[in-house]
N, C-alpha and C positions, 0 to 999 in steps of 0.2 A: 408142667408148667401151674395148674391150678395146686395141685398139692404145695406148691411153692409159695402162690399167692395164698393160699388159707395158713399155712407156716408161720408166714410171712406177720398176718396179721395177726395172732396169736402172739406172735415177739412183741409187735408194736402192743397192744393193748395191754402187756402185765408189764410196761416199763415203767421204773418210777424214776423221780428226780435226781440227777447224781447229784450228791452233797457238795456242797463248795462252799469254802472254808473262807472268811476274809475276815484276815487277821490284823493287819494294818491298812490305816489311812493310807488313802490311794496319792496324796502328795508325797507320802514314804513311799511309795512305792516307785513313782513315776522317775524311769531312766535309769534304775537302778542294773541293768543290765547293758546299757550304754556307755560307752567313752565317749563323752559328752564333755564340756567347756568342765563342768564340775571337775570330773574324774581329772580329765588331763592337768589339770592345775594339783591335784595331788600326787601325782606320779611321772609329771613332766618337767624336767627341767626349767627354768625361765627360758632358756634360749631357743629349746624343743617348742617351749607353748606357745611364746613368740611367734616363732615361724608356721606353726598351723595355724595362729589366728586370723594370722598375715595372707598366708595361702586362700582361707575360708571369704576373708572380707574384701581380700584387694584382689585375689586372683594371684598372687604370686607364686615362681615355681619354689618348690619346697627342694633342700638340696642333700646330696646323698649321708652325710653326714646327720643332719635332721633324721632324716630318715630313719636312718638306725637307730636314733634315742627313742625316736618316737615306737617303732616296730620292739623295744627292748620293754618298753615301760606298758606298751600295749598285751605284752606276754605276760609279765608282770603279774596285770592286773586278771587277765584272765586264766591265767593258773587257780589265782588266790580264790576262782570262783567254779573250779572244778572242770574248765574245757579242757581236752584235750585234741582237737583240731583247729584250725583256722581253712577259711577257704577267701576267694574272690567271689562274693555275688554282683551278679549282672542281670541284664534284662536282655537276651535277645531278642531277634525280629518274632518270634513266636507270641511276642506278649505277656508269656510269664517269667519267671525268674530261672535260673540258672547256676549250679554252684558242684565246683568240687571238692572235697575235701581233703587234707594234707593234714598229716598227724605233726605235731611238734616234735614229737620221737624220733631221734637218730641216734644210730650205734656209732659209736666212737670207736671201738676194738677194745679187745682184751675181755670180750664178754660185757662192756659196759655200754650205760644208753645217758644221752643228755635230753632235755626238749631244746629245742633250738627257733627262732626266729628271728630274721632280721631284716635291712632295709630293701634288699635286694627282693624277699618275699612278700614284704608290705605295698611298695611299690610294681612291681608287675609280676604278672605270669605267663606263662604260656600254653593255656589248653588248647588240644587240637581242634574241640569243637566243631569236628566238621560237619556233621550231621545238622547243623543249625543252618535254617534257612537263610542263602545272601544275594538268591536273586545272579548268581554267574559272578559276582565280586571274586571268589577265589573257586580254585580248580581243585576237585579233591585230593587230587594226587601230591599236592600242595598247600594244603592247609591249614597253614599256621594262624593261626588268631592272638590276641594279645589283650589279654584286661589289666587295665590301668587303676591307680589307686584314684578316688573322688574323696579328697577329705573335705570338700565340701557338706559330706555325708554322713555321718557320725558312726562307726562301726560298734557293733552289738553283740551280743551273744546270745545265739536261738540253740535250746537245749545244749548240748556238748561243744558245741562248735562257734570260736570266734569269725563274725561274719564280716567282710570289707565290701562294703560298695563299692563299685568298679566301672569303668567304661569298657567296652568290648569293639577291639580294632583288627582291621586283616591286617595282613603282614603288609600290606604296598599302603597302609595309612587310610583305607577309609571306615566307616560308622558300620558297625556291624550290628547295633545294638538301639535302645530306644533313648537311653541315657545322654549320649554325646551329643546329637542334634540337638536336645533340651537345653542343655550345657550352653551351646552355642546361641541359642536362642536369648534366653535369658542375658547372657552376658549384650547381645543386640541390643536388645531393649532396656538394660541398663544405661547401656552409652546415650540411646538417644531419649531415653526417658529422660537424664539427669541434664541433658545440654538443653531441653526444654524449660527444664524446672526452674534454670539459672536466671531466664525470664521473670522469677517469681520472686526467689530465694537463693542468692549468692552463695550458702551455707551449705548446700544439697552438694553432697559428694557420691551418694548409692540411690539407684532405685530398685528396690527389692519387688519381683511379681511373689504373690501371695494366693493360695487355694486351698480355698476349704470343699472336700469332696463329702457326698453321701451316699452313702454302698446299701442300696437294697439286695437282696437275696430272701429266697425262700428255703426252708428250715423244714426236709421231710423226715421221717425215718427209717433210718439207715437198712433193714431188712425191708422193708417197702420200695426204696429205692433200689436195693438190690435187685426185688425179685421182677424190675423192668426193666428188659435187655436194653429199651430205646433210652432212659436216663443214663444207665453206666456206659455208653458210649457215644452217645449226641450230647446229655447235658440236657434232652429236652424229650417230651412226652411224644410222638409221632403219631399216635393213633391216642382214642380216650374220646368218648361221649361228656359232655355237659351234664355237670352233676345235675339236679333237680334245683339245690340251693348252691349259687357259686357266694357274690359280691353284690347280691341283688339287695341285701337287705340294709348295704354300707352298715355294719356292724360289726367290721375288723378294724379299722382305721383309728388308730388312738386307743382301742378297746386294751381290757388289760391282758396284760403276757401271761401264756400257760405256763406253766410251773419249771415243765423241762425246758423250754426255750428261755425262760429268764433266769435258769439254770449254767445253761449255754452263755448266755449273753454274759451274768456276770463271770463266769471261767476267761471269758475272750477278753473281758473287757481288765483284770489283774491282768494275763498274758500281755496284754496290750501296755499297760501302766510301763513294767519289766522293760518295755522295748523302745519306751520312750511314745508312743503312737497316741496323743493326748485325744482320745474318743470320750466323746460328753453325751452325744443323745443317741436312743434306745427307742423305737415303738413298734407297734404295728400296723403294718405297709395294708393298701386297701384290699388285695387279696387276702383270702385266707392260706396261713403258715405262710406269711410272707413280712417280712419286718425289715427295717433300716438301721444304721449304725451311723454317726457322725459325729467329726472331731473339732477339736478348737483350728482355726486357720495357722496353716505353717508358709513358710517360705516353699516355694513351687517344687523345686526337683527331693527339697526332703517329704513335703506331704505325699508327692510323685511315689517317693521310696518307699512310705507307708503307707499306701495304700496297695501298692505291689504285695510287700510283705505281708500287710491283713489279710487278703486273697487266699495267700499262704495259710498263714496261722489259723484261719476259719475253717478250715477243713482238717487241722488234725487236732484242734478242740472239737469241734463239731464228733470226731471217731470219737471221742473217752463219751461223748453223753448220748452214743446211738443214735447219730443225725449224721444226714448228707445234706451238703450246702450247696442249691443251687444258683448258681448266679449268672445262667443262661438268661439271654435277657425276654424270651418267652417260653418257659416251662411248662405251661401250660394251655391250651385253648381255650379263651371264653370267658379268662379272667386277666386282670391287668398282668402285665411285664413287670421287669425289672431297669431301671436305671439309675445312673451315675453323676448328678446332677454336679458342673464342674463352679465353683464359685469363684471367680476371680478377680481379683485388686491387683492395687497399686500402692506402695509405700516408701518415704524418702526415710533415708538414717538419722533425719530430724524427726520422724515420731508422726508424719502428716500421711493419710491416706487419701491417696490424689484423686479419688474417687466420692471423696464424702465431703460436700460442702463446708464452707468453715462460716467463722464470724464476721468477714468482714471482704467487701466490694473484690479486693486485691487477690483475694482465698478464694472468694466464690471463680472468680475468673479465671486461674489456676483450674479449678473443679473443670468449668468448662470447657476447658482448652482438650484436658484429656479423656472426659466424656466425649464429648462431640470428635474428637480425632478415633476413639474408639469406635462410635458409629460410622465412621469414614472409611476405618479399616475395615470393619465387616462389610459396607455393603460393596468395596469393591473388591470382598475376595470371598462372597458367600456362598461360592462353589466350593473352593477350596475346604472352608469350613464344612459343607457337608461332606464331600468326603472323607474327612478325617474322623466322622464316626461311622463311617458304611462299613457292615461286616454282615458275615452268611445272618448270623444272630440277632442284630439290631434292625436289620430290615424289617423282620418281622413286627416290631413293634414302632417304627416311627412312621406316623402316619394313621396309628390303628385305635385312634379316639383313644387312646391312653398317654399319649407321650406329645410330642412337638412333632408337627410335621415334617416331611421332607425339603418342605422350602424354608428356607433361613429368610430370617426377618427378626427386629429389634424390638423392643417393646418397653416404653420409659416413662407412660403413663399421662393423663391426660394435661397435669401442670408443669412438669418439662416441657411437653410439646405446645405449651402456649408460652414458656421460656423461648421455647428454639422461635419460635413464628415471630415473638419482637424481637431475636437478635439479627434474624431473616432482612431484617427492613433496615438494619441499621446504612447510614449511607455511606456511598461508596467514595473512599478514600480520607481526608482529612475530615474529624467529628468536632462538631461545632461546641462550645462548652456546656451550654445546655443542654444538647445529646448525650455527652458524656454523662452530666451530672443526673440527665433520667434517667440513663444504662445504667449507673453504677445504683443508685438509689433503689429505683422504680423493676430493674431488672435482675439484673446480677444482685444486687444487695437483700434482694426479700427471697433469694435460695432458699436459704436454712427453713423458713417459714412452709417452702414448697413441700418440704419433705416429710410436714408433718400431715401434708396432705395423706388420704387412707385410697389412695386410689388402688383398687384390689389388683393383685397379681396376678398377670394372664399366664394360666399354668398352658395354653396351647401356643405361648412363644419360645421359640429355640431357645431366643440369648434376650433375655430379659432384666432390666435395670433394677435394683431390689433395693434401693435406697445408697450403700455406700458401696457395693459393687457389683458384676453383670455375674448370673448365671447362665451357665451354658450347658442348657437341661437337654438336647439331644444324643450326649454321652451313653453308651451303653454299658450296663452293670459288669460286663468282663472285660472292659476295657482298660489298656494299659492307658492313664491318666497323662503319661507323656508325649503321647501324639497329640492330645487337644489343644494341651500347654505348649506344644513347641509351636505349633499352627496360630494360635491364638500370639503369643508372645511376638511371633518373629511379623505378623501383618501390624499387630501394632507399632512396634520398633519400626517398622518402612515406615508407617503413615505420621509417627515424629520425627523421624529423619527429614522426609519430605516437607511436614509444616514448617520447621525451623529455618530450611532453605526459602524456602516462600515469606514468613515475617521478617528475616534480614533482608532478604531482596527488596522488600517495598519500604522498610524503614532508610535501605542502602539509599535506594533510585527514588522514592516519591516523597522522601524527607518526611514520614511518618513517624511520629513516637511509636514507643513499643507498643502501651495499648493498642492506640490505633490502628497500630499493622496486625495485633492478634482480632481484633474486632474484624476486622475486612476480610483476614481468610478464612477465620469461623463463618462468616456470612456465606461466603460461596462452598463449606463442607457441607452444611446445615442445607442448602440449595440441590448438591450435586447427591446427598444420601436420601434424599425423604421417600426415594423407592422403596428402604429398605425399613421403614418403620410401619409400624400395622399395630392397631391396638385392637382388632374384632377378635372375633372366633375363626380359629387356624384350621379348626376341621372340617370347615363347608367349603361346601364345593366352589359357593364363590368364590371364596380365597384364591382359590385356586385358579380361576379365571381370571381375578384381578392380576395378582402377582405373575401370572403371564403378559397381559396387557403391560404391566411394568417391566418386563424384562429381566424378574428374576427366573433361575433354575428353578428345576423339579423333577429331581433327579432321585427316582421312586425306589431303585435296585442299587447294589453295589457295584457292579459291572458298569452301569452310565455312572453310577457316581463317582470314580476312582478314576475316572481318566483327568478330571482337572486336576490331579497331581501331578500328571506328567505334561500338561500345558506349556506354550514357552511362557504364559506369563509367569505359573508358579517356578519352575527353574531359574527363571532372572530373579525373581524374588529370592529363591533361597540362597545361590550363587551370590549377590548382592550385599544381603546381610549375612555372608558367611557362615551359614546356618549347613547346606550341604549342596556338594556339588553335585553336576549334575547325573554321574555317574551311581551315587549315593540316592539321588531323588527318583530315579527311574528303574534301581532296584527293589526298592519300597512298592514300588506300584506293580511289579513284577510276582512278588512274594504276597502280596495281598490278594492278588487276583490268583494265584496260583494256591493259596490259603481257601480262596474263597468256593473255589471249585474243587478240593480236597474234601472240605465239610460238606456240598451238597451231595458229592458221589458217596462220602461214607454214609450221611441220613439215607442214599437211596436204597444203597445195599441193604443198611437195617430194616427201614421198612419193607423191602422185599420180603427179607428173612420172615420177619415177625408174619407178615401178613398171609406169604404164602407155606411157611411151615408150622405155624402157630394158632393163626385165626380159623383160615381156611379147615387142615385140620379137625378143627372144635366143631365148627359149622357143620364139617359130615358126621361126623359124630351123633350132635345131636338129631340131624336129619334123620338119620337111621333109626334114631329113638320114637321119631314122629311116626316114619314109615311103618313101624313096627307098631306101633299103636292104630295106626289105622288100618294096617294088616289086620290086628286083632277086634277091631271092629265091627271087620267086615264080615268075618266067620260069625260074628254075634247078631249082626243085622239084616246080612244077605244083601238084596239090593238095596236096601234105606238106607246104608251105610253111610253112604256119598253126603247125607243129609245131620248123620252124627258126628260127622269127621271133615266137615266143610273148612274148618278151620284151620285144620292142621294141614288138612292138602294146601290150601292156599299160604300156611305158612313155610311149606315145605317148597311150596315154589319162590315163593318169595327168597326164599335161603339160596334154590340155586341160582336166581338172575345174580344176586351178589358174588357167590362164588366167579359166578361166567364173569363177572365185573371185576373181579381183586385181579382172576388170573390173565383175565385180556388185558389190563392194565400195568399191570409188572410185566408181560412180554412187550408192550409199546414202549413201556419204561426203561427197559432193559437194552432196547433198539436202540434207544435216542440216546442211550449213555456209550453204545459203543461207538458210534457216529461220533460223539462227545469227544471222545478218547483218540480218536484217530487225528484228532486235530492240531497239528503243533504248536500254532499261534495262542499263550496265552491267555489274549484277550477275544478269541474265537470260541475258545475252549470254552472260560468264564460265562460269556454271554450263551451259549450254547446251554450247557447245565439250568443257568437261569431261567431259559425262554421256552427250551426244549423238554427238559429232567424234569424240572420241578413243579411244573403244572399239574404234573401226574399223584403229585404227592396229597393233594386235596381230595382229587376225583378217588384213590385208594382209601384214602382216611374215610371219605364219605360211607362204602360201603361197609368196611368193617367197624366204623360207629354205629350204620344201622342193625348188622349183625347182635352188636353188642346187647343192645333191647330185646332182642329174639329168644337169644339164645339161652339155656337155664343159667341163673347167676354161679350153680354148682362146678360146673362146666367150665364157664369164661376164664379162659388163664391169666392175663394179666390183671393187673390189680385196680381198679378204676378209681377214677376221678374224686371220687367221695370219701374212698378210701385214703388217698392220697394226701387230701389235702383238708380233711378234717378228723384225722387220726393226731392226737395233742401226744 
């Protein structure tokens, strides 16, 4: 192992930036490999184009005749670009993407062949896909699954393959992927939000949810990463002493981007342009060798697809530059982990951002309506929002003084807090002309000025309002954005639906005018949601105590957090909004519990292997060298040898203690693992791995990391943190 480490270091030190040529403007490259609206106009008949756009804009069904025309046009376009295969590209419950390639090529007899691709192949495929997690929806012996075309996300060319974004459902119709519930949630949000918008503008026909993700990642030399079995098998380092220099000097954030990394970014961004992923921002993050990539906002479904595609693309481009991309939320102990902030907003087909104040009291009242309803939705469903970001890897990050705490709260800033305080005091029932005037002029009317206020954005808040959007900051870097977007859009849709019912009731039964009814309902929502608003330091123990008083959840581990997903409240919510059935909801809970267990199980096995088979033998080897040295000193100095060999003897004893500590802790960890594996209930097994097995990780690591400081650097088998983090 030590030989592998030094060979890897030699390889890494000799790397030169891979040359990247950018011959065209990005605007010219953008979407060149996407079957987008512009391409469709060139290749489709008028009827076919109209049919596809109607499906995208209005959700209408595409008939088979149109599908055949679209398929023919797709094939013609793809073949012109050298494509040989097509695939239904989907997102199973693994969180990653999946694809099975089929060739356009078909034989037709007589030793001849043609390229064939019709509407049947475009609209639906039947991949077995029986090995994907399904939580018991399907029996393995009858594991039919169907992929069905999603026209709202354009097909694209990836390499020499035409990739068609699809949903993935079971033979019985239940969703087996992350995309299907998301599409349902977006539909529910559109319906509920459009209905509320009509209070303010009758011309609004559609409301779209938008998403801007921020992808954080580490970039490690490929040879160095491959020299670490823990990185290759778990995505993170299970061992490793913190280097003398980490991120203490704050000299990495927004610093000059190293040459190799910059060329990787340039290459990646070119590939992104071709695939229509509108990446815009790149920079050094806080930790050494940590970076961030962020795009321009897009419609949520498309943005989710683009982020999933990007994560796959990053790995392939990195290989060309002899890098390994680490997306794990906490690949290195002692330095910041990686998140993926989800910036979320709502916009109308009339071009209005519903979370951005306008220039009139009426447009500002519309802003306040959606703003306060979102806060109310988060307040009512804070435990579910925490659950949707729960994972074995994100548990390391949440609450670690580098990311939001596990307690969900909303930050809105001092000035908007003042506005809500004013609205809280609105008269119950009918408003006097004077109060109406005062509200419109001095409260609602002054909101545009409010947003010029420079209240600092609270980086410890999991859910912060940042001027014209909400930023969900608890999402982990490996996450499929479909999950948080599904929950957020569903809870807001439900809240807006309830809001409209309440407003309409006040108008009908209390004879209130529309604006009076809106003010009355918003007032009650502000009162009901005050517990979720928090402006202070989310990292402090004081907030934990305060949050407990407020009745907010603080689920610090995944097994604790996930239970909210199958509460009666959550099941009812998804069913009412037609996002997921009870079966689909329970299945996802079981799949995620099983995934948690398996990840901790794998980490436990890898840690036991490295500590027992690499660290301990190295420690024994070095100990033997010390014993040989002490024996030599004894031969030279006789009875006085202990004076001259005192440090060596002490070191031998300390090494022995750590070796014994490693072996005993590994044995105990294995015993707990065996007990956990016998449990049949997925919940009980996950909790056993969380609370009984995982605690040994830190104890074993402590012994190993102490040995790292004692043992000769030339003998140490694992590439060290200073080498992983500071090799450019």
